C-alpha positions as CSV (number, residue, x, y, z in Angstrom):
1,X,0.0,0.0,0.0
2,X,2.8,2.3,-0.8
3,X,2.0,5.8,-2.0
4,X,-1.3,6.1,-0.2
5,X,-1.4,9.1,2.2
6,X,-4.0,10.0,4.8
7,X,-4.3,13.5,3.2
8,X,-5.1,12.0,-0.2
9,X,-7.6,9.5,1.3
10,X,-9.3,12.4,3.2
11,X,-9.6,14.5,0.1
12,X,-11.1,11.8,-2.0
13,X,-13.4,10.9,0.8
14,X,-14.8,14.4,0.9
15,X,-15.1,14.3,-2.9
16,X,-17.0,11.1,-2.7
17,X,-19.4,12.5,-0.1
18,X,-19.9,15.6,-2.4
19,X,-20.6,13.4,-5.4
20,X,-23.2,11.4,-3.3
21,X,-24.8,14.7,-2.2
22,X,-25.0,15.8,-5.8
23,X,-26.7,12.6,-6.9
24,X,-29.0,12.2,-4.0
25,X,-30.2,15.5,-2.7
26,X,-28.8,18.6,-4.4
27,X,-31.5,20.8,-5.9
28,X,-29.5,21.5,-9.1
29,X,-30.0,17.9,-10.2
30,X,-33.7,17.7,-9.3
31,X,-35.0,17.7,-12.9
32,X,-32.6,15.0,-14.0
33,X,-33.2,12.9,-10.9
34,X,-36.9,13.3,-11.2
35,X,-36.8,12.2,-14.8
36,X,-34.6,9.2,-14.1
37,X,-36.7,8.1,-11.1
38,X,-40.1,8.9,-12.6
39,X,-41.0,11.2,-9.8
40,X,-44.6,12.3,-9.4
41,X,-46.2,14.4,-6.7
42,X,-49.1,12.8,-5.0
43,X,-51.6,14.7,-2.8
44,X,-50.5,16.0,0.6
45,X,-46.9,16.6,-0.4
46,X,-46.1,12.9,-0.8
47,X,-43.9,11.7,-3.6
48,X,-44.2,8.6,-5.8
49,X,-41.3,7.1,-7.6
50,X,-41.8,4.9,-10.7
51,X,-38.4,3.4,-9.9
52,X,-38.6,3.3,-6.1
53,X,-35.7,0.8,-5.6
54,X,-33.4,3.1,-7.6
55,X,-34.7,6.1,-5.5
56,X,-33.9,4.2,-2.3
57,X,-30.5,3.2,-3.7
58,X,-29.5,6.8,-4.7
59,X,-30.7,8.3,-1.4
60,X,-28.8,5.8,0.7
61,X,-25.2,6.9,1.6
62,X,-24.4,3.3,2.5
63,X,-25.6,2.0,-0.9
64,X,-24.7,4.4,-3.6
65,X,-22.1,6.0,-1.4
66,X,-20.1,2.8,-1.4
67,X,-20.0,2.6,-5.2
68,X,-19.1,6.2,-5.5
69,X,-16.3,5.8,-2.9
70,X,-15.2,2.6,-4.8
71,X,-15.0,4.6,-8.0
72,X,-12.9,7.3,-6.4
73,X,-10.6,4.8,-4.8
74,X,-10.2,2.9,-8.1
75,X,-9.3,6.1,-9.8
76,X,-6.8,6.9,-7.1
77,X,-5.3,3.4,-7.3
78,X,-5.2,2.9,-11.1
79,X,-4.9,6.4,-12.5
80,X,-2.4,8.3,-10.4
81,X,-2.5,9.6,-6.8
82,X,-1.7,13.3,-7.6
83,X,-4.1,13.5,-10.6
84,X,-7.0,12.0,-8.7
85,X,-6.4,14.2,-5.7
86,X,-6.2,17.2,-8.0
87,X,-9.6,16.4,-9.6
88,X,-11.0,15.7,-6.1
89,X,-9.8,19.0,-4.4
90,X,-12.6,21.2,-5.8
91,X,-15.3,18.8,-4.7
92,X,-13.6,18.4,-1.3
93,X,-13.5,22.2,-0.9
94,X,-17.1,22.4,-1.8
95,X,-17.9,19.9,0.9
96,X,-16.0,21.9,3.5
97,X,-17.8,25.1,2.3
98,X,-21.2,23.4,2.7
99,X,-20.3,22.0,6.2
100,X,-19.1,25.4,7.4
101,X,-22.2,27.1,6.3
102,X,-24.2,24.6,8.3
103,X,-22.2,25.6,11.3
104,X,-23.1,29.3,10.6
105,X,-26.9,28.6,10.7
């Protein structure tokens, strides 16, 4: 396991978390997510998903989060450590910004 650093692992972990948030909850991807999941609004503010299992999978950090983390780790392992971390840094910074704004609330 040579070449792996805690800093690099931490950065790609934050990037994986940010990617999961983008796929599961971020408003900017609502139209695409609604289209993929077949989302319809039912009375009383309830939501119906034509693809309910996929909706559950995307919303679960343990489920889709694992596969996102695996993809980041695979990129880190097979591509190159510096390049993967370089791509992950903006996503990691975005995660930190989001977390610090939550502290400000």
